[in-house]
A tleap script that builds the chain and sets N, CA, C and O, in Angstrom:
source leaprc.protein.ff14SB
mol = sequence {
  NMET LYS ARG SER GLU ILE ARG GLU LEU ALA
  PHE LYS LEU ILE TYR SER LEU GLU ILE GLN
  THR GLU VAL ASP LEU GLU GLU GLN ILE GLU
  LEU TYR ALA GLN ASN ASN GLU ILE LYS ASN
  LYS GLU ALA ILE ASP TYR ILE SER ASP CYS
  ILE TYR GLY ILE LYS GLU ASN GLU LYS ASP
  ILE ASN LYS THR ILE GLU ASP SER LEU THR
  GLU ASP TRP LYS ILE GLU ARG ILE SER LYS
  ILE ASN LEU SER LEU LEU LYS LEU ALA ILE
  TYR GLU ILE LYS TYR LYS ASP ILE PRO TYR
  LYS VAL GLU ILE ASN GLU VAL ILE GLU LEU
  ALA LYS LYS TYR GLY GLU ASP LYS SER GLY
  LYS PHE ILE ASN GLY ALA LEU ALA LYS VAL
  VAL LYS GLU MET GLU CGLU
}
set mol.1.N position { 122.305 58.616 3.626 }
set mol.1.CA position { 121.434 58.561 4.431 }
set mol.1.C position { 119.855 58.381 2.754 }
set mol.1.O position { 119.193 59.333 2.340 }
set mol.2.N position { 119.761 57.028 2.279 }
set mol.2.CA position { 118.877 56.678 1.986 }
set mol.2.C position { 117.204 57.611 2.344 }
set mol.2.O position { 116.756 57.912 3.450 }
set mol.3.N position { 116.624 57.863 1.036 }
set mol.3.CA position { 115.153 58.598 0.850 }
set mol.3.C position { 114.342 57.092 2.176 }
set mol.3.O position { 114.315 57.020 3.405 }
set mol.4.N position { 114.169 56.782 1.801 }
set mol.4.CA position { 113.746 55.247 1.961 }
set mol.4.C position { 114.004 54.571 3.404 }
set mol.4.O position { 113.388 53.717 4.043 }
set mol.5.N position { 115.170 55.311 3.643 }
set mol.5.CA position { 115.468 55.318 4.783 }
set mol.5.C position { 114.874 56.063 6.430 }
set mol.5.O position { 114.345 55.677 7.472 }
set mol.6.N position { 115.364 57.310 5.821 }
set mol.6.CA position { 114.965 58.297 6.618 }
set mol.6.C position { 112.830 58.712 6.416 }
set mol.6.O position { 112.185 59.221 7.332 }
set mol.7.N position { 112.260 58.344 5.146 }
set mol.7.CA position { 110.670 57.740 5.641 }
set mol.7.C position { 110.772 56.429 6.877 }
set mol.7.O position { 109.724 56.460 7.521 }
set mol.8.N position { 111.412 55.665 7.225 }
set mol.8.CA position { 111.191 54.677 8.114 }
set mol.8.C position { 110.808 55.820 9.483 }
set mol.8.O position { 109.735 56.145 9.990 }
set mol.9.N position { 112.748 56.359 9.870 }
set mol.9.CA position { 112.915 56.574 10.626 }
set mol.9.C position { 111.162 58.541 10.730 }
set mol.9.O position { 111.463 59.341 11.616 }
set mol.10.N position { 110.409 58.759 10.276 }
set mol.10.CA position { 109.697 58.866 10.481 }
set mol.10.C position { 108.784 58.763 10.612 }
set mol.10.O position { 108.159 59.454 11.417 }
set mol.11.N position { 108.219 57.785 9.835 }
set mol.11.CA position { 107.606 56.800 9.834 }
set mol.11.C position { 107.396 56.212 11.727 }
set mol.11.O position { 106.204 56.178 12.035 }
set mol.12.N position { 108.246 55.844 12.745 }
set mol.12.CA position { 108.668 55.435 13.743 }
set mol.12.C position { 108.474 56.308 14.806 }
set mol.12.O position { 108.118 56.064 15.959 }
set mol.13.N position { 108.968 58.139 13.862 }
set mol.13.CA position { 108.088 59.107 15.683 }
set mol.13.C position { 107.004 58.940 15.225 }
set mol.13.O position { 106.349 58.244 16.001 }
set mol.14.N position { 106.258 59.311 14.047 }
set mol.14.CA position { 104.754 59.283 14.158 }
set mol.14.C position { 104.140 57.677 14.933 }
set mol.14.O position { 102.934 57.468 15.062 }
set mol.15.N position { 104.511 57.330 15.088 }
set mol.15.CA position { 104.271 55.990 15.355 }
set mol.15.C position { 104.014 55.994 17.218 }
set mol.15.O position { 103.156 55.697 18.050 }
set mol.16.N position { 105.703 56.664 17.105 }
set mol.16.CA position { 105.624 57.104 18.881 }
set mol.16.C position { 104.881 58.283 19.305 }
set mol.16.O position { 104.765 58.489 20.514 }
set mol.17.N position { 104.370 59.071 18.474 }
set mol.17.CA position { 103.227 60.117 18.753 }
set mol.17.C position { 101.990 60.136 18.893 }
set mol.17.O position { 101.219 61.001 19.307 }
set mol.18.N position { 101.772 58.522 18.299 }
set mol.18.CA position { 100.489 58.199 17.933 }
set mol.18.C position { 99.802 57.459 19.610 }
set mol.18.O position { 98.839 57.389 20.374 }
set mol.19.N position { 101.413 56.990 19.297 }
set mol.19.CA position { 100.365 56.538 21.146 }
set mol.19.C position { 101.002 56.904 22.136 }
set mol.19.O position { 101.357 56.137 23.031 }
set mol.20.N position { 101.313 58.571 22.094 }
set mol.20.CA position { 101.785 59.744 23.490 }
set mol.20.C position { 100.260 60.421 23.457 }
set mol.20.O position { 99.397 60.431 22.579 }
set mol.21.N position { 100.292 60.796 24.355 }
set mol.21.CA position { 99.403 61.688 24.822 }
set mol.21.C position { 100.016 63.166 24.487 }
set mol.21.O position { 101.198 63.183 24.144 }
set mol.22.N position { 99.187 64.635 24.569 }
set mol.22.CA position { 100.294 65.651 24.403 }
set mol.22.C position { 101.568 65.684 24.650 }
set mol.22.O position { 102.015 65.210 25.694 }
set mol.23.N position { 102.320 66.236 23.748 }
set mol.23.CA position { 103.907 66.088 24.072 }
set mol.23.C position { 103.812 67.585 22.794 }
set mol.23.O position { 102.933 68.137 22.133 }
set mol.24.N position { 105.455 67.737 23.034 }
set mol.24.CA position { 105.546 69.280 23.083 }
set mol.24.C position { 106.700 68.465 22.020 }
set mol.24.O position { 107.608 67.681 22.295 }
set mol.25.N position { 106.080 69.197 20.297 }
set mol.25.CA position { 107.126 68.306 18.924 }
set mol.25.C position { 108.001 68.405 19.315 }
set mol.25.O position { 108.606 67.597 20.020 }
set mol.26.N position { 108.265 69.257 19.024 }
set mol.26.CA position { 110.355 69.907 19.021 }
set mol.26.C position { 110.629 69.132 20.162 }
set mol.26.O position { 111.860 69.111 20.158 }
set mol.27.N position { 110.427 68.778 20.691 }
set mol.27.CA position { 111.807 68.056 22.422 }
set mol.27.C position { 111.775 66.946 21.737 }
set mol.27.O position { 112.849 66.414 21.454 }
set mol.28.N position { 110.524 66.345 21.314 }
set mol.28.CA position { 109.659 64.847 20.756 }
set mol.28.C position { 110.688 64.473 19.594 }
set mol.28.O position { 111.159 63.344 19.456 }
set mol.29.N position { 110.882 65.208 19.044 }
set mol.29.CA position { 112.305 65.552 17.682 }
set mol.29.C position { 113.155 65.484 18.299 }
set mol.29.O position { 113.535 64.390 18.715 }
set mol.30.N position { 113.831 66.714 18.619 }
set mol.30.CA position { 115.430 66.543 19.395 }
set mol.30.C position { 115.534 65.878 19.721 }
set mol.30.O position { 116.669 65.424 19.574 }
set mol.31.N position { 114.221 64.750 20.793 }
set mol.31.CA position { 114.823 64.045 21.685 }
set mol.31.C position { 115.543 62.376 20.317 }
set mol.31.O position { 116.637 61.837 20.148 }
set mol.32.N position { 114.247 62.213 19.752 }
set mol.32.CA position { 114.829 61.030 18.287 }
set mol.32.C position { 115.512 60.747 17.988 }
set mol.32.O position { 116.171 59.708 17.935 }
set mol.33.N position { 115.530 62.465 17.450 }
set mol.33.CA position { 117.048 62.128 16.396 }
set mol.33.C position { 118.568 62.181 17.413 }
set mol.33.O position { 119.712 61.905 17.052 }
set mol.34.N position { 118.275 62.458 18.240 }
set mol.34.CA position { 119.405 61.721 19.696 }
set mol.34.C position { 119.768 60.722 20.203 }
set mol.34.O position { 120.841 60.157 20.414 }
set mol.35.N position { 118.166 60.464 20.480 }
set mol.35.CA position { 118.171 58.671 20.540 }
set mol.35.C position { 118.408 57.633 19.559 }
set mol.35.O position { 119.044 56.595 19.741 }
set mol.36.N position { 117.849 58.008 18.533 }
set mol.36.CA position { 119.204 57.109 17.178 }
set mol.36.C position { 119.701 58.024 16.516 }
set mol.36.O position { 119.535 57.988 15.297 }
set mol.37.N position { 120.636 59.372 17.250 }
set mol.37.CA position { 121.927 59.478 16.268 }
set mol.37.C position { 121.970 59.854 14.883 }
set mol.37.O position { 122.825 59.466 14.088 }
set mol.38.N position { 120.975 60.659 14.615 }
set mol.38.CA position { 120.328 61.532 13.936 }
set mol.38.C position { 121.129 62.531 13.586 }
set mol.38.O position { 120.696 63.629 13.932 }
set mol.39.N position { 122.305 62.544 12.932 }
set mol.39.CA position { 123.257 63.618 12.424 }
set mol.39.C position { 122.962 64.267 10.955 }
set mol.39.O position { 123.731 64.968 10.298 }
set mol.40.N position { 121.722 63.869 10.638 }
set mol.40.CA position { 122.242 63.609 8.969 }
set mol.40.C position { 120.887 65.474 9.495 }
set mol.40.O position { 120.005 65.644 10.337 }
set mol.41.N position { 121.605 66.502 8.251 }
set mol.41.CA position { 120.459 67.819 8.972 }
set mol.41.C position { 119.326 67.527 7.459 }
set mol.41.O position { 118.362 68.279 7.319 }
set mol.42.N position { 119.490 66.808 6.807 }
set mol.42.CA position { 118.841 66.674 5.256 }
set mol.42.C position { 117.508 65.544 6.322 }
set mol.42.O position { 116.422 66.120 6.390 }
set mol.43.N position { 117.532 64.351 6.954 }
set mol.43.CA position { 116.864 63.389 7.595 }
set mol.43.C position { 116.819 64.587 8.482 }
set mol.43.O position { 117.451 65.342 7.743 }
set mol.44.N position { 116.580 65.198 9.361 }
set mol.44.CA position { 116.156 65.728 10.774 }
set mol.44.C position { 115.177 66.950 9.997 }
set mol.44.O position { 114.415 67.470 10.812 }
set mol.45.N position { 115.036 67.552 8.484 }
set mol.45.CA position { 114.502 68.284 8.438 }
set mol.45.C position { 113.288 67.560 8.198 }
set mol.45.O position { 112.202 67.748 8.746 }
set mol.46.N position { 113.749 66.226 6.821 }
set mol.46.CA position { 112.637 65.955 6.512 }
set mol.46.C position { 111.737 65.123 7.240 }
set mol.46.O position { 110.564 64.891 6.948 }
set mol.47.N position { 112.587 64.563 8.511 }
set mol.47.CA position { 111.661 64.297 9.979 }
set mol.47.C position { 110.622 65.604 10.452 }
set mol.47.O position { 109.398 65.664 10.568 }
set mol.48.N position { 111.412 66.331 10.604 }
set mol.48.CA position { 110.682 67.627 11.145 }
set mol.48.C position { 109.604 67.772 9.816 }
set mol.48.O position { 108.841 66.806 9.845 }
set mol.49.N position { 109.384 68.444 8.964 }
set mol.49.CA position { 108.309 67.997 8.256 }
set mol.49.C position { 107.616 67.470 8.055 }
set mol.49.O position { 106.494 67.977 8.074 }
set mol.50.N position { 107.726 66.496 7.820 }
set mol.50.CA position { 106.519 65.051 8.035 }
set mol.50.C position { 105.554 65.632 9.987 }
set mol.50.O position { 104.345 65.446 10.119 }
set mol.51.N position { 106.245 66.142 10.933 }
set mol.51.CA position { 105.735 65.621 11.660 }
set mol.51.C position { 105.413 66.986 11.796 }
set mol.51.O position { 104.527 66.933 10.943 }
set mol.52.N position { 105.395 67.922 12.080 }
set mol.52.CA position { 104.626 69.279 11.579 }
set mol.52.C position { 103.908 69.432 10.348 }
set mol.52.O position { 102.866 70.083 10.408 }
set mol.53.N position { 104.208 69.031 9.414 }
set mol.53.CA position { 103.112 68.419 8.539 }
set mol.53.C position { 101.990 67.762 8.736 }
set mol.53.O position { 100.958 68.217 8.243 }
set mol.54.N position { 101.963 66.645 9.441 }
set mol.54.CA position { 100.770 66.233 9.405 }
set mol.54.C position { 100.451 66.498 10.723 }
set mol.54.O position { 99.495 65.754 10.944 }
set mol.55.N position { 100.757 67.290 11.994 }
set mol.55.CA position { 99.930 67.872 12.700 }
set mol.55.C position { 99.459 69.000 12.339 }
set mol.55.O position { 98.490 69.030 13.097 }
set mol.56.N position { 99.410 69.840 11.829 }
set mol.56.CA position { 98.896 71.338 10.671 }
set mol.56.C position { 97.500 70.644 10.256 }
set mol.56.O position { 96.415 71.075 10.645 }
set mol.57.N position { 97.658 69.485 9.395 }
set mol.57.CA position { 97.231 69.274 8.280 }
set mol.57.C position { 95.895 67.866 8.645 }
set mol.57.O position { 95.414 67.016 7.896 }
set mol.58.N position { 95.647 68.187 10.210 }
set mol.58.CA position { 96.265 66.400 10.456 }
set mol.58.C position { 94.087 66.743 10.792 }
set mol.58.O position { 93.648 65.614 11.015 }
set mol.59.N position { 93.093 67.596 10.855 }
set mol.59.CA position { 91.813 67.596 10.169 }
set mol.59.C position { 91.650 66.811 8.440 }
set mol.59.O position { 90.691 66.055 8.283 }
set mol.60.N position { 92.065 66.912 7.925 }
set mol.60.CA position { 92.374 66.873 6.303 }
set mol.60.C position { 92.336 65.676 6.293 }
set mol.60.O position { 91.451 64.999 5.772 }
set mol.61.N position { 93.757 65.093 7.147 }
set mol.61.CA position { 94.064 64.432 6.488 }
set mol.61.C position { 93.478 62.636 7.216 }
set mol.61.O position { 93.785 61.486 6.903 }
set mol.62.N position { 92.514 63.235 8.298 }
set mol.62.CA position { 92.167 62.594 9.317 }
set mol.62.C position { 90.431 62.382 8.170 }
set mol.62.O position { 89.449 61.774 8.596 }
set mol.63.N position { 90.457 62.663 7.576 }
set mol.63.CA position { 89.167 63.022 7.165 }
set mol.63.C position { 89.535 62.228 5.548 }
set mol.63.O position { 88.720 61.443 5.064 }
set mol.64.N position { 90.520 62.478 5.018 }
set mol.64.CA position { 90.914 61.531 3.885 }
set mol.64.C position { 90.729 59.856 4.641 }
set mol.64.O position { 89.895 59.061 4.209 }
set mol.65.N position { 91.545 59.572 5.668 }
set mol.65.CA position { 91.479 58.138 5.782 }
set mol.65.C position { 90.411 58.197 6.036 }
set mol.65.O position { 90.157 58.256 4.833 }
set mol.66.N position { 88.818 58.274 6.778 }
set mol.66.CA position { 87.445 58.313 7.280 }
set mol.66.C position { 87.404 57.774 5.550 }
set mol.66.O position { 87.367 56.545 5.489 }
set mol.67.N position { 87.405 58.507 4.090 }
set mol.67.CA position { 86.842 58.581 3.640 }
set mol.67.C position { 87.603 57.190 2.528 }
set mol.67.O position { 86.840 57.004 1.580 }
set mol.68.N position { 88.112 56.809 2.500 }
set mol.68.CA position { 89.423 56.113 2.504 }
set mol.68.C position { 88.855 54.456 2.658 }
set mol.68.O position { 89.091 53.500 1.919 }
set mol.69.N position { 88.141 54.516 3.729 }
set mol.69.CA position { 87.557 52.920 4.586 }
set mol.69.C position { 86.023 53.193 4.577 }
set mol.69.O position { 85.269 54.155 4.725 }
set mol.70.N position { 85.935 51.663 4.291 }
set mol.70.CA position { 85.112 50.972 3.675 }
set mol.70.C position { 83.357 51.311 4.720 }
set mol.70.O position { 83.599 52.038 5.684 }
set mol.71.N position { 81.858 50.913 4.628 }
set mol.71.CA position { 81.540 51.513 5.484 }
set mol.71.C position { 81.444 50.772 6.631 }
set mol.71.O position { 81.159 51.461 7.611 }
set mol.72.N position { 81.594 49.536 6.858 }
set mol.72.CA position { 82.549 49.199 8.677 }
set mol.72.C position { 82.838 49.434 8.549 }
set mol.72.O position { 82.144 49.817 7.606 }
set mol.73.N position { 84.146 50.208 8.348 }
set mol.73.CA position { 85.440 50.233 9.785 }
set mol.73.C position { 85.387 51.770 9.840 }
set mol.73.O position { 84.932 52.602 9.054 }
set mol.74.N position { 85.950 51.860 10.928 }
set mol.74.CA position { 85.847 53.484 11.558 }
set mol.74.C position { 87.318 53.770 11.933 }
set mol.74.O position { 87.742 52.760 12.494 }
set mol.75.N position { 88.312 54.753 11.859 }
set mol.75.CA position { 89.382 55.085 12.066 }
set mol.75.C position { 89.809 54.877 13.348 }
set mol.75.O position { 91.022 54.944 13.547 }
set mol.76.N position { 88.816 54.554 14.585 }
set mol.76.CA position { 89.441 54.273 15.930 }
set mol.76.C position { 90.129 53.271 15.456 }
set mol.76.O position { 91.291 53.148 15.844 }
set mol.77.N position { 89.480 52.156 14.343 }
set mol.77.CA position { 89.690 50.154 14.562 }
set mol.77.C position { 90.694 50.321 13.390 }
set mol.77.O position { 90.905 49.412 12.586 }
set mol.78.N position { 91.236 51.401 13.344 }
set mol.78.CA position { 92.711 51.082 12.618 }
set mol.78.C position { 94.261 51.426 13.824 }
set mol.78.O position { 94.761 52.491 14.188 }
set mol.79.N position { 94.627 49.938 14.151 }
set mol.79.CA position { 95.699 50.014 14.744 }
set mol.79.C position { 96.872 50.611 14.386 }
set mol.79.O position { 97.367 50.507 13.264 }
set mol.80.N position { 97.472 51.411 15.552 }
set mol.80.CA position { 98.583 53.136 15.575 }
set mol.80.C position { 99.367 52.821 14.408 }
set mol.80.O position { 99.573 53.596 13.475 }
set mol.81.N position { 99.846 51.491 14.525 }
set mol.81.CA position { 100.958 51.256 12.700 }
set mol.81.C position { 100.470 51.792 11.687 }
set mol.81.O position { 100.765 52.843 11.118 }
set mol.82.N position { 99.573 50.892 11.440 }
set mol.82.CA position { 98.594 51.615 10.552 }
set mol.82.C position { 98.729 52.939 9.730 }
set mol.82.O position { 99.069 53.276 8.596 }
set mol.83.N position { 98.201 53.630 11.119 }
set mol.83.CA position { 97.282 54.740 10.942 }
set mol.83.C position { 98.339 55.701 10.473 }
set mol.83.O position { 98.196 56.551 9.594 }
set mol.84.N position { 99.528 55.426 11.247 }
set mol.84.CA position { 100.692 56.087 10.883 }
set mol.84.C position { 101.011 56.165 10.560 }
set mol.84.O position { 101.483 57.293 10.420 }
set mol.85.N position { 101.440 54.982 9.689 }
set mol.85.CA position { 101.427 55.082 7.133 }
set mol.85.C position { 100.452 55.786 7.024 }
set mol.85.O position { 100.681 56.993 6.961 }
set mol.86.N position { 99.613 55.519 6.985 }
set mol.86.CA position { 98.578 56.235 6.659 }
set mol.86.C position { 98.724 57.653 6.748 }
set mol.86.O position { 98.870 58.323 5.725 }
set mol.87.N position { 98.704 58.034 7.593 }
set mol.87.CA position { 99.013 60.033 7.745 }
set mol.87.C position { 100.805 59.712 7.217 }
set mol.87.O position { 101.555 60.534 7.742 }
set mol.88.N position { 101.100 59.300 6.850 }
set mol.88.CA position { 102.540 60.114 5.857 }
set mol.88.C position { 102.459 59.372 4.692 }
set mol.88.O position { 103.039 59.838 3.711 }
set mol.89.N position { 101.767 58.137 4.559 }
set mol.89.CA position { 101.594 58.170 2.995 }
set mol.89.C position { 100.935 59.678 2.399 }
set mol.89.O position { 101.386 60.396 1.507 }
set mol.90.N position { 99.571 59.881 3.334 }
set mol.90.CA position { 98.640 61.441 3.014 }
set mol.90.C position { 99.233 62.275 2.344 }
set mol.90.O position { 99.478 62.514 1.161 }
set mol.91.N position { 99.529 62.916 3.905 }
set mol.91.CA position { 100.934 64.220 4.136 }
set mol.91.C position { 101.759 64.097 2.591 }
set mol.91.O position { 102.021 65.114 1.949 }
set mol.92.N position { 102.060 62.943 2.183 }
set mol.92.CA position { 103.671 63.060 1.318 }
set mol.92.C position { 103.036 63.238 -0.313 }
set mol.92.O position { 103.500 63.944 -1.208 }
set mol.93.N position { 101.418 62.046 -0.371 }
set mol.93.CA position { 100.876 62.239 -1.841 }
set mol.93.C position { 99.889 63.861 -1.942 }
set mol.93.O position { 99.440 64.432 -2.936 }
set mol.94.N position { 99.821 64.225 -0.510 }
set mol.94.CA position { 98.679 65.549 -0.764 }
set mol.94.C position { 99.213 66.613 -1.158 }
set mol.94.O position { 99.029 67.231 -2.206 }
set mol.95.N position { 100.358 66.975 0.306 }
set mol.95.CA position { 100.754 68.289 0.463 }
set mol.95.C position { 102.422 67.697 -0.494 }
set mol.95.O position { 103.229 68.517 -0.932 }
set mol.96.N position { 102.545 66.655 -0.589 }
set mol.96.CA position { 104.424 66.979 -0.607 }
set mol.96.C position { 105.070 66.333 -1.616 }
set mol.96.O position { 106.117 65.723 -1.401 }
set mol.97.N position { 104.051 66.464 -3.791 }
set mol.97.CA position { 103.715 66.136 -4.742 }
set mol.97.C position { 105.449 64.700 -4.711 }
set mol.97.O position { 106.180 64.424 -5.662 }
set mol.98.N position { 105.499 64.294 -3.644 }
set mol.98.CA position { 105.278 62.309 -4.011 }
set mol.98.C position { 104.964 62.214 -4.733 }
set mol.98.O position { 104.046 62.981 -5.022 }
set mol.99.N position { 105.440 61.080 -5.858 }
set mol.99.CA position { 104.557 60.375 -7.123 }
set mol.99.C position { 104.020 59.335 -5.656 }
set mol.99.O position { 104.643 58.976 -4.657 }
set mol.100.N position { 102.811 59.130 -6.040 }
set mol.100.CA position { 102.309 58.552 -5.215 }
set mol.100.C position { 102.259 56.338 -5.004 }
set mol.100.O position { 101.901 55.530 -4.148 }
set mol.101.N position { 103.042 56.304 -6.797 }
set mol.101.CA position { 103.332 55.187 -6.599 }
set mol.101.C position { 105.184 54.905 -5.858 }
set mol.101.O position { 105.607 53.826 -5.444 }
set mol.102.N position { 105.527 55.491 -5.876 }
set mol.102.CA position { 107.027 55.618 -5.112 }
set mol.102.C position { 105.952 55.616 -3.399 }
set mol.102.O position { 105.760 54.489 -2.943 }
set mol.103.N position { 105.458 56.590 -2.742 }
set mol.103.CA position { 105.200 56.259 -1.833 }
set mol.103.C position { 104.509 55.194 -1.609 }
set mol.103.O position { 104.807 54.316 -0.799 }
set mol.104.N position { 103.472 55.225 -2.377 }
set mol.104.CA position { 102.728 53.795 -1.391 }
set mol.104.C position { 103.210 52.465 -1.643 }
set mol.104.O position { 102.960 51.468 -0.965 }
set mol.105.N position { 104.416 52.582 -3.391 }
set mol.105.CA position { 105.339 51.573 -2.508 }
set mol.105.C position { 105.974 50.630 -0.979 }
set mol.105.O position { 106.063 49.466 -0.589 }
set mol.106.N position { 106.315 52.079 -0.495 }
set mol.106.CA position { 107.124 52.112 0.145 }
set mol.106.C position { 106.436 51.927 1.855 }
set mol.106.O position { 106.751 51.192 2.792 }
set mol.107.N position { 105.538 52.820 1.707 }
set mol.107.CA position { 104.581 52.549 2.806 }
set mol.107.C position { 104.662 51.072 3.230 }
set mol.107.O position { 105.117 50.503 4.222 }
set mol.108.N position { 103.802 50.505 1.657 }
set mol.108.CA position { 103.425 49.180 2.678 }
set mol.108.C position { 104.735 47.695 2.652 }
set mol.108.O position { 104.590 46.488 2.845 }
set mol.109.N position { 106.182 48.709 2.253 }
set mol.109.CA position { 106.860 48.052 2.848 }
set mol.109.C position { 107.262 47.600 4.585 }
set mol.109.O position { 107.616 46.609 5.223 }
set mol.110.N position { 106.878 49.302 4.839 }
set mol.110.CA position { 107.114 49.028 6.013 }
set mol.110.C position { 105.682 48.556 6.365 }
set mol.110.O position { 105.742 48.066 7.493 }
set mol.111.N position { 104.266 48.487 5.821 }
set mol.111.CA position { 103.228 47.745 6.466 }
set mol.111.C position { 103.392 45.900 6.622 }
set mol.111.O position { 102.829 45.205 7.468 }
set mol.112.N position { 104.475 45.362 5.364 }
set mol.112.CA position { 104.916 44.837 5.962 }
set mol.112.C position { 105.653 44.340 6.653 }
set mol.112.O position { 105.480 43.137 6.849 }
set mol.113.N position { 106.954 45.112 7.425 }
set mol.113.CA position { 107.889 44.984 7.636 }
set mol.113.C position { 107.554 45.037 10.067 }
set mol.113.O position { 107.981 44.423 11.045 }
set mol.114.N position { 106.454 46.326 9.737 }
set mol.114.CA position { 105.833 46.880 11.135 }
set mol.114.C position { 104.760 46.477 11.494 }
set mol.114.O position { 104.566 46.125 12.658 }
set mol.115.N position { 103.566 46.436 10.289 }
set mol.115.CA position { 102.134 45.455 10.555 }
set mol.115.C position { 102.217 44.598 10.081 }
set mol.115.O position { 102.958 44.289 9.148 }
set mol.116.N position { 100.856 43.549 11.069 }
set mol.116.CA position { 99.669 42.455 10.581 }
set mol.116.C position { 100.474 41.858 9.033 }
set mol.116.O position { 101.109 42.350 8.101 }
set mol.117.N position { 99.872 40.204 9.564 }
set mol.117.CA position { 99.752 40.065 8.348 }
set mol.117.C position { 99.473 41.181 7.033 }
set mol.117.O position { 100.217 41.840 6.307 }
set mol.118.N position { 98.262 41.040 7.131 }
set mol.118.CA position { 96.995 41.808 5.729 }
set mol.118.C position { 97.024 43.208 6.645 }
set mol.118.O position { 96.013 43.415 7.315 }
set mol.119.N position { 98.309 44.361 6.734 }
set mol.119.CA position { 97.989 45.312 6.559 }
set mol.119.C position { 98.729 45.901 5.531 }
set mol.119.O position { 98.276 47.030 5.343 }
set mol.120.N position { 100.178 45.521 4.361 }
set mol.120.CA position { 99.948 46.615 3.025 }
set mol.120.C position { 98.906 46.107 3.283 }
set mol.120.O position { 98.463 46.423 4.387 }
set mol.121.N position { 98.221 45.323 2.612 }
set mol.121.CA position { 97.024 44.692 1.718 }
set mol.121.C position { 95.938 46.041 2.085 }
set mol.121.O position { 95.435 46.810 1.265 }
set mol.122.N position { 95.788 46.043 3.405 }
set mol.122.CA position { 94.968 46.962 4.230 }
set mol.122.C position { 95.025 48.459 3.683 }
set mol.122.O position { 94.095 48.821 2.961 }
set mol.123.N position { 95.527 48.895 3.826 }
set mol.123.CA position { 96.466 49.784 3.439 }
set mol.123.C position { 96.849 50.385 2.223 }
set mol.123.O position { 96.653 51.599 2.159 }
set mol.124.N position { 97.385 49.786 1.168 }
set mol.124.CA position { 96.951 49.703 0.228 }
set mol.124.C position { 95.365 50.030 -0.760 }
set mol.124.O position { 94.965 50.715 -1.701 }
set mol.125.N position { 95.023 49.298 -0.050 }
set mol.125.CA position { 93.064 49.738 -0.093 }
set mol.125.C position { 93.394 50.789 -0.346 }
set mol.125.O position { 93.909 51.195 -1.388 }
set mol.126.N position { 93.049 51.518 0.880 }
set mol.126.CA position { 93.017 52.873 1.478 }
set mol.126.C position { 93.289 53.516 0.122 }
set mol.126.O position { 92.445 54.158 -0.504 }
set mol.127.N position { 94.887 53.225 -0.389 }
set mol.127.CA position { 96.056 54.438 -0.861 }
set mol.127.C position { 95.007 55.023 -1.715 }
set mol.127.O position { 94.600 56.156 -1.970 }
set mol.128.N position { 94.725 53.803 -2.061 }
set mol.128.CA position { 93.959 53.119 -3.806 }
set mol.128.C position { 92.816 54.516 -3.891 }
set mol.128.O position { 92.874 55.528 -4.588 }
set mol.129.N position { 92.075 54.195 -3.151 }
set mol.129.CA position { 90.591 55.107 -2.998 }
set mol.129.C position { 91.816 56.269 -2.956 }
set mol.129.O position { 92.485 56.182 -3.985 }
set mol.130.N position { 92.337 57.427 -1.972 }
set mol.130.CA position { 92.556 57.958 -1.889 }
set mol.130.C position { 93.148 58.631 -3.397 }
set mol.130.O position { 92.524 59.563 -3.906 }
set mol.131.N position { 94.395 58.080 -4.055 }
set mol.131.CA position { 94.499 58.754 -4.759 }
set mol.131.C position { 93.537 58.878 -6.156 }
set mol.131.O position { 93.595 59.909 -6.826 }
set mol.132.N position { 92.577 57.660 -6.577 }
set mol.132.CA position { 91.472 57.758 -7.282 }
set mol.132.C position { 90.481 58.835 -6.985 }
set mol.132.O position { 90.036 59.494 -7.925 }
set mol.133.N position { 90.032 59.113 -5.553 }
set mol.133.CA position { 89.791 60.354 -5.516 }
set mol.133.C position { 89.906 62.263 -5.990 }
set mol.133.O position { 89.245 63.237 -6.353 }
set mol.134.N position { 91.172 61.817 -5.663 }
set mol.134.CA position { 92.516 63.091 -5.366 }
set mol.134.C position { 92.729 63.263 -7.018 }
set mol.134.O position { 93.145 64.348 -7.424 }
set mol.135.N position { 92.370 61.919 -8.209 }
set mol.135.CA position { 92.583 62.259 -9.753 }
set mol.135.C position { 91.294 62.916 -10.443 }
set mol.135.O position { 91.111 63.503 -11.509 }
set mol.136.N position { 90.041 62.359 -8.771 }
set mol.136.CA position { 88.353 62.745 -9.835 }
set mol.136.C position { 88.584 64.423 -10.370 }
set mol.136.O position { 87.722 64.977 -11.052 }
savepdb mol mol.pdb
quit
């Protein structure tokens, strides 16, 4: 299983958790792996790391997202799909040392596949601000 395929699976679970209320993360990860017939240990570990990492760093990730938005945007206005993609990308760029060019490219492809017409452009702009601030 390719890393981009595993990243897509992680995004789908992040999105699912984004639209649910309080849930048991461990149980949700197990159910997700079973329902999607994910047997690859590397994939399950990767997805688990993303889910727990985003949860653990949620305040910082949300602040990073808010800081990347223009003044007329608020985090509450972002679609759950775009928000999920931003959380995944920011987590991997800031906490996992994934090269930002690779991460941004893959997340934009997911935005084109699952988001609205302008999702790719929106996410690209937000992540460009994140990377610029990290490099300063």
